N, C-alpha and C positions, 0 to 999 in steps of 0.2 A: 368567180373564176374568170381570168382573162380568156376571151374568146379565141385568141391565137394560140392558147395552150390546151391541148386535148386530153393530156394525161398529166396529173400532178400528184406527187406524194410528199408527205412531210413526216419524217421519223417512222416510216412504215416498217413494222417489225413483226416477225412471226417465229415463235418458238415451237418446236416439237419436243416435249419433255424439257430437259435442261439445255438443249442445243438450239441455237438460233439458225433458222433456215434463211431468213432475210433479216438484216439488222440495220435499223436506223436509216432507211432508204429515203433519200431526197432526190426526186427525179422530176424533170419537166420535158414534155415531148411537144414540139411546136406543130401546129397545123400544117398540112400539106407536105410533110417530109416522109422519107423512108428512114426509120430509126431502128438500128440494129442493137439488140440486147445480147451481150456476149459474156461468156464465162465457161469454166470447165464444168464437167458433169458434177452435179451435186452442189453447185455454187448458189442455187436459189432462184434460177430463172423461171422455171415452171411454177414454183410457189408464188413468185411475184405476179405472174400472169393470172393465176387462179384468184389471188386476192383482188387484182384490178377488176376482174369480172364478177366479183361477189360470190365466187364458188368456194372461197375459203376466207374465214374471218381473220383479220389481223389480231395479234396479241395486243399491240398498241400502235399508236400512230394513226395517220389519216391519209385518205387519198380521194381523188376526184377524177372522173372520166366523163368527157363531154359535158362537164359542169355538174355532174351528179355525184353524190356521195357513194363510194364504192360499197359501203355497208348496206345500202338499200337502193339498188338500181331498179328503177321502174321498167315496165315492159316497153314503153316508148323509147327508153335509152337503149335497151338490148336490141331493139329493131334497127338501130343505127350502127350496130357493131357486127362485124363478121369475125368468126373465130374458127381457126383451122388448127388441128392438133397433129402431132407426128404420127399417130396410129391410124388416121384416116378411117374412123369407125363408120361402117355402113351396114345395112341389112343385106346379107349375102343372097337371099332368095329374091330380092327385087331386081327388076331390070333398070337400066339407066333412066329410061323414060319414067318409070314408076317412082324412082328416087326424086326426080324433079317435081312430079305431080304431088307427092307427099310433102316435100319441103315447101312448095309454093303456098300451101294452105295456111302457113304460119306468118306469111309476109305479104301485106297488102301492096307493097311496092315492087313485088316480084316482076322481073323483066324476062319474059320467056325468050325473046329474041336474043338477049345477051346470053342466057343459059345455053341455047342451041349453038350460038356462035362459039362459045368456049368448048363445047363438046366437039364441034367440028375441028377446032384448032388442035385438039388432042387426038383426033381420029376416032372418037368414041361413037359406036353405033347405038341408037336408042333401044334396040331390042336385046342388047347384050346383058347377061346376068352379072351382077356385081361379083359373085363368087368366081367367075371366070376371067375377071380383069387382072392384068398385071399390076404390080405395086405402083408403077408410074401412071397407069391408066386410072387407078383408084384415086391417086393424088390429083389428077386432072379433073375427075368427077367431083371430088370434094371442093376443089377450087371453084368449079362452076356453081355448085350449090351454095358456096359462101358468097360469091360475087353477084349472083343473079338478083338478090334483094338490093343491090347497089349500096352497100354499107358505107357510111361516112368514115368509119375507122375499121381497119382490118388488122386483127391481131393473130399472128401466126407463131405457133410454138414448134420450132424446128420442123417445118412441114416437109423438107426435102430429105430427111434422114432415111437411109436405107435405099435411096433411089440410085440407079446407075447414072453416070455423068451426063448422058444425053437427056434423060428424063428430068434430072435435077435442074439442068440449065433451062430446059423448056418451061418447067414450072416457075422458076424464079423470074425469068424474063417475061413470061406471060403475066405473072402477078403484077409486075411493075408497069408493063405496057397498058394493062387494063385498068389500072388505078391511078395513073399519072394525071391527076387533076388537082388544081390548087386548093380545093376544099376537102381533099381526101388524104388520109394519113395511113401509113403502114408501120406497125410496130411488130418486129419479129425477132425471135431468137434463132440462132443457127450455129452449127459447128463448122460450116463450110465457109471459111474465111475468104476464099477466092470469090464466092458468090457475093458475100457482104461487100467486098471491095468494088465489085461492079455496080451495085445498086444502091448502097446506103449513102445517106447525107450525113447522118449523125451516128455515133456509137457510144454505148455505155458499157463499161466493163465491170462485172461483178466477180469478186475473188473472195472465197471463203465467207460468203454471205454479206460482204461489205462492198459498197460501190467504190471503186478505185479510180475510175475515170468517166467523164461524161462531157463530150465535146464533138465538134465536127470530125468527120472522117479524116480530112486533110490535117487538122490540128494534131490528132493522135498519131497519124503516120509520120508527120514531120517532126513530132516531139520526141520520137525515139530514133536516135541516129547511130549508125555504124561508122566507126572510125578505124582506119588501118594506120598503125604507127610503126615505121620501119627503122631499123638500126643497122650499123655496120657489122656488129657482132650480136652476141646474146643480149636480149632486152634487159634493162636494169629492173630492180624491184619497183613497183608502183607506189607513189605516195597516195594520200587520200585524194580521190578524184570526185568533184561534185557530180551528183546524178549518175554515178556508175552503176550499171546493172550487171554486166557480165564482162569477163576478160578471157580471151582465148590466146594462149601463148604458143608461138612457134619458135624455130631456131633463131630467126633474126627479125621477128615481127610480133607485135601485139595487136589483136583485133578486139576493140572495145565496143560495147553497146551502152549508150548513155541516154538518159532522159535530159532534155533541154541542154544540148551541147551549145556552149556559148564561149565568150571570151575568157572567162575564168578557167573553164575546162581546157581550152586550147593553151592557155598560158602555163598551166600545170604540166601539160604534155610536152611543151617546147623546152621546159626546164630539164627534161631528160636527154636533151641533145639528139633527137632523132634525125635521120637523113631525110625523112619524108613523113608528112601527115596528110592522109587522104580520106575524105568523107565519101561514103558509098551509100546508095539508097537501100532501103529495106522494104519488102512487101508488107502488107498489113499482117499477114500470117506470121512473118518473122518478128515484126514489132510486137505483136500480141504475145507470142510465145516468150520472147525475151522479157516483156513487161511482167508476166505472171510466173516466169520460171524461177528456178533456184538462183539466188544471187551468189556472186563470188567468182573466183578465177578457175578456169577449166583448161585441161589439155585436150587437144583434138584426138578423138578415138580413132578416126580413120584419116590417114594422110598418105601422100605419095611415098612409095617405098624408096629407101635410100639407094643411090646408084651403086651398083656392084663394081668392085675394082677389076 
């Protein structure tokens, strides 16, 4: 396995009964990046992560993580991986200090100074009981427990779910700040696309168990374009437009969302004799929703009320 690739899958597939949870996944994650794994609920993200960690055996296909076959990860490989889940499972009767003492027994590379530093960053008191912590504080403790062994690869399964906006941002920014080294990689799933947009280098998009996109964040965001096409009167019917995802029709305007807007697309639009064609930026969230949403033409549900005579 190429040392610059920390995760690689080929045809990775997992069925539950007759239904594929992940189908024919081909994925490569470069070393030293923040890689966001995106998709709707039930698309197969958690199943993928569990297969990568050897917690769930694939139906077929293969994968490697840090150069090791995912079907038989040895202890030395697991010691180089940090794994944080969305439910932040901890022993409620333990104190914060006891959690650290317990976890440190399993990791020879445990860095107590780093553990204490992360606790301080989240304002966690060592004598506090886990059962008395807020959800955001529990997430901070789990991050400290995950990072103190200084893992080479950090895998996060939607760790910010259920957190309030302040706690969520603190968790995400702390995660990136504390792991931004050229030899350290973050692979994480998230539904918070604003967070992804701030921290990710690459994105992969899973839709109904199938990988639909895998590229840099900028490539994905720039590849889905919003175009406003204005007319003097009512817009004419649209011909076949290359890469068209969605159309929103107004009284004198069409708003199109397209994949790979290029010269052929613009030529097809100019043939409609519009008064103006204007490209407008899309956020990652808007691009993602348009890319995975229902295709076709739509009318605006909410619009400005007509002026009264």
